[in-house]
C-alpha positions in Angstrom: -38.0 -103.3 86.1 -37.7 -103.4 82.3 -34.8 -105.0 80.4 -33.8 -104.0 76.9 -32.9 -106.9 74.6 -30.8 -106.2 71.5 -30.8 -108.9 68.8 -28.4 -108.6 65.9 -27.1 -110.8 63.1 -23.6 -112.2 62.9 -23.2 -113.6 66.4 -21.8 -116.9 67.4 -23.7 -120.2 67.4 -24.2 -119.9 71.1 -25.6 -116.4 70.8 -28.1 -117.6 68.2 -29.6 -120.2 70.5 -29.6 -117.6 73.3 -31.4 -115.2 70.9 -33.9 -117.9 70.1 -34.8 -118.2 73.8 -34.9 -114.5 74.4 -37.4 -114.2 71.5 -39.8 -116.8 72.9 -42.5 -114.1 73.2 -42.2 -113.6 69.5 -42.7 -117.3 69.0 -46.0 -117.1 71.0 -47.1 -114.1 68.9 -46.4 -115.8 65.6 -48.1 -119.0 66.7 -51.3 -117.1 67.6 -51.2 -115.2 64.3 -50.8 -118.4 62.3 -53.8 -120.0 64.1 -55.9 -116.9 63.5 -54.9 -116.6 59.8 -55.8 -120.2 59.2 -59.5 -119.6 60.0 -59.7 -115.9 59.1 -62.5 -115.0 56.7 -63.8 -118.6 56.5 -67.5 -119.3 56.6 -67.3 -122.4 58.8 -64.1 -121.4 60.7 -62.9 -124.1 63.1 -65.6 -126.5 61.8 -63.3 -127.2 58.8 -61.0 -129.0 61.2 -64.0 -131.3 62.1 -65.3 -131.7 58.6 -62.0 -132.6 56.9 -61.0 -135.6 59.0 -64.6 -136.9 59.1 -65.0 -136.6 55.3 -61.6 -138.2 54.8 -62.4 -141.0 57.1 -65.7 -141.7 55.3 -64.0 -141.7 51.9 -61.3 -144.1 53.1 -63.8 -146.4 54.8 -65.9 -146.5 51.6 -63.0 -147.0 49.2 -60.9 -149.5 51.2 -63.5 -151.4 53.1 -66.5 -151.5 50.7 -64.7 -151.3 47.3 -61.3 -152.9 48.0 -62.9 -155.3 50.6 -59.9 -154.7 52.9 -60.4 -154.9 56.6 -58.4 -153.6 59.6 -57.1 -155.6 62.5 -59.6 -158.2 63.9 -61.6 -157.0 66.9 -61.3 -153.3 66.1 -64.1 -151.3 64.4 -62.7 -150.3 61.1 -63.7 -146.6 61.3 -61.6 -146.4 64.5 -58.7 -148.0 62.7 -58.9 -145.3 60.0 -59.6 -142.4 62.4 -56.7 -143.3 64.8 -54.3 -143.3 61.9 -55.7 -140.2 60.5 -55.4 -138.4 63.8 -51.7 -138.6 64.0 -51.2 -138.3 60.3 -53.1 -135.0 60.5 -50.6 -133.7 63.0 -47.7 -134.7 60.8 -49.0 -133.6 57.4 -50.4 -130.2 58.6 -47.2 -129.4 60.6 -44.9 -130.6 57.8 -46.8 -128.4 55.3 -46.9 -125.4 57.5 -43.2 -125.6 58.4 -42.3 -126.1 54.7 -44.1 -122.9 53.7 -43.2 -120.9 56.9 -40.3 -118.9 55.4 -42.2 -117.8 52.3 -45.3 -117.0 54.3 -43.3 -114.7 56.5 -41.2 -113.3 53.7 -42.2 -109.7 54.7 -40.6 -110.2 58.1 -37.5 -111.9 56.7 -36.7 -109.0 54.5 -37.3 -106.3 57.0 -36.0 -107.2 60.5 -33.5 -109.7 62.0 -34.5 -112.4 64.4 -33.7 -116.1 64.6 -35.4 -117.5 61.5 -36.0 -120.8 63.2 -38.8 -119.1 65.1 -41.0 -119.2 62.0 -40.9 -123.0 61.5 -41.4 -123.5 65.2 -44.4 -121.2 65.3 -46.0 -123.2 62.5 -46.3 -126.2 64.7 -49.1 -124.6 66.6 -51.5 -124.9 63.7 -50.9 -128.6 63.2 -51.2 -129.2 66.9 -54.6 -127.5 67.2 -55.9 -129.6 64.3 -54.5 -132.7 66.0 -56.4 -131.9 69.2 -59.6 -131.4 67.3 -59.2 -134.7 65.4 -58.2 -136.5 68.6 -61.5 -135.2 70.2 -63.4 -136.6 67.3 -61.7 -140.0 67.8 -62.7 -140.0 71.5 -66.3 -139.4 70.6 -66.2 -142.2 68.0 -64.5 -144.5 70.5 -67.3 -143.9 73.0 -69.9 -144.5 70.2 -68.3 -147.9 69.4 -67.8 -148.7 73.1 -64.1 -149.0 72.6 -62.3 -149.1 76.0 -59.2 -147.0 76.7 -56.1 -149.1 76.4 -53.5 -149.1 79.1 -51.0 -148.4 76.4 -52.3 -144.8 76.3 -49.6 -143.9 78.8 -47.1 -144.1 75.9 -49.1 -141.6 73.8 -47.0 -138.5 74.6 -43.9 -140.3 73.3 -45.4 -140.9 69.9 -46.7 -137.3 69.8 -43.2 -136.0 70.6 -41.8 -138.3 67.9 -44.3 -137.0 65.4 -43.2 -133.4 66.3 -39.5 -134.3 65.7 -40.2 -136.0 62.4 -42.4 -133.2 61.0 -39.9 -130.6 62.1 -36.9 -132.5 60.6 -38.5 -133.0 57.2 -40.2 -129.6 57.3 -37.0 -127.6 57.9 -35.3 -129.3 55.0 -38.2 -128.5 52.6 -38.5 -125.0 54.0 -35.0 -124.2 52.9 -35.6 -125.8 49.5 -38.9 -124.0 49.1 -37.1 -120.6 49.4 -34.6 -121.5 46.7 -36.8 -123.5 44.4 -40.5 -122.5 44.2 -41.4 -125.8 42.5 -41.1 -127.4 45.9 -44.3 -125.6 46.9 -46.1 -127.6 44.2 -44.4 -130.8 45.3 -45.3 -130.7 49.0 -49.2 -131.1 48.6 -48.5 -134.0 46.2 -46.2 -135.7 48.7 -48.8 -135.4 51.4 -51.5 -136.8 49.1 -49.3 -139.8 48.2 -48.4 -140.3 51.9 -52.1 -140.5 52.8 -52.2 -143.8 51.0 -48.6 -144.9 51.3 -48.8 -144.9 55.1 -50.9 -147.3 57.1 -53.8 -144.9 57.7 -56.7 -146.7 56.0 -55.2 -150.2 56.4 -53.2 -152.3 58.9 -49.5 -152.9 58.5 -50.2 -156.6 59.0 -50.9 -156.6 55.2 -47.2 -156.0 54.6 -46.1 -158.8 56.9 -44.2 -161.5 55.0 -44.2 -159.5 51.8 -41.0 -158.9 49.8 -41.2 -155.2 50.4 -41.8 -155.4 54.2 -38.2 -154.3 55.1 -38.4 -151.3 52.8 -41.9 -150.5 54.0 -40.8 -150.5 57.7 -38.1 -147.9 56.8 -40.9 -145.3 56.4 -40.7 -143.4 59.7 -44.4 -142.7 59.6 -45.1 -146.5 59.8 -43.7 -146.8 63.3 -45.5 -143.6 64.4 -48.9 -144.4 63.0 -48.9 -148.0 64.1 -47.6 -147.1 67.6 -50.1 -144.3 68.0 -52.9 -146.7 67.0 -51.5 -149.3 69.4 -51.6 -146.7 72.2 -55.3 -146.0 71.6 -56.7 -149.3 70.5 -54.5 -151.7 72.5 -52.7 -154.9 71.6 -55.2 -155.9 69.0 -53.7 -153.2 66.7 -50.8 -154.3 64.6 -47.5 -152.9 65.8 -44.0 -154.0 65.3 -41.7 -152.4 67.9 -38.8 -152.8 65.6 -40.3 -150.1 63.3 -40.0 -147.7 66.2 -36.3 -148.0 66.3 -36.2 -147.2 62.5 -38.5 -144.3 63.1 -36.5 -142.8 66.0 -33.1 -143.3 64.2 -34.2 -141.8 60.9 -36.2 -138.9 62.5 -33.4 -137.8 64.8 -30.8 -138.0 62.0 -33.0 -136.0 59.6 -33.7 -133.4 62.3 -29.9 -132.9 63.0 -29.1 -132.7 59.3 -32.0 -130.3 58.7 -31.0 -128.0 61.6 -27.4 -127.8 60.3 -28.7 -127.2 56.7 -31.2 -124.6 57.9 -28.6 -122.7 59.9 -26.1 -122.8 56.9 -28.7 -121.4 54.5 -30.5 -119.0 56.9 -28.5 -115.9 55.9 -29.3 -116.4 52.3 -33.1 -116.4 52.6 -33.4 -112.7 52.0 -31.5 -113.0 48.7 -34.0 -115.4 47.2 -37.3 -113.9 48.6 
């Protein structure tokens, strides 16, 4: 038995979220398309998702460990310190970037047909998650190489992955709206990601900030709690992790997500005017 679903603009807020659920198949189609487009017409294809984190890890290990003479947490192989942070950072940065550009990337759909525009940012999460899985697999191989045992803390891993999803969606939705109105934002986003690679505790331990005058400001960075917590899940209690940063992360991330959803819904009907 076939059902005909009619989606039209101008409905109530309740109708919007109902339409979003009814269009879940479109979400799946857009997600598959985004993954396909990412590797389409590339010589190495999926291999890029392996080369990028490995190359980044080697650069960080060389610069931070050999040149800056900075070490990670005692008892943990430094390459694993870097790669564990890089794994969850890859999920955040790729997802944030994809979501921020999602409306412009799908501008042809926005101007031709109505559907809940929130589907486009949500579909962009698939690309970041695929890259995360590949980088996570690399970490597992490296952990086996270094004979690093699996920590019992790994049971909390899904919570940190979910928190990363919430954080990237919250910030991504906000910048997605700005990116439609102000095209300079498209130039700002890669710069922010590049700065964040070194501003967040990826190539170093947060223990370096302990007792410093900037520690309380440093801990307000929502990625600090996520990266440290993710590393703690994989590498155990030897990894530096301040549980208080997790409360900052959760509070800031949820507030940003709520604000961004409201802002996105408010500006959603104006997207076609600026594309």
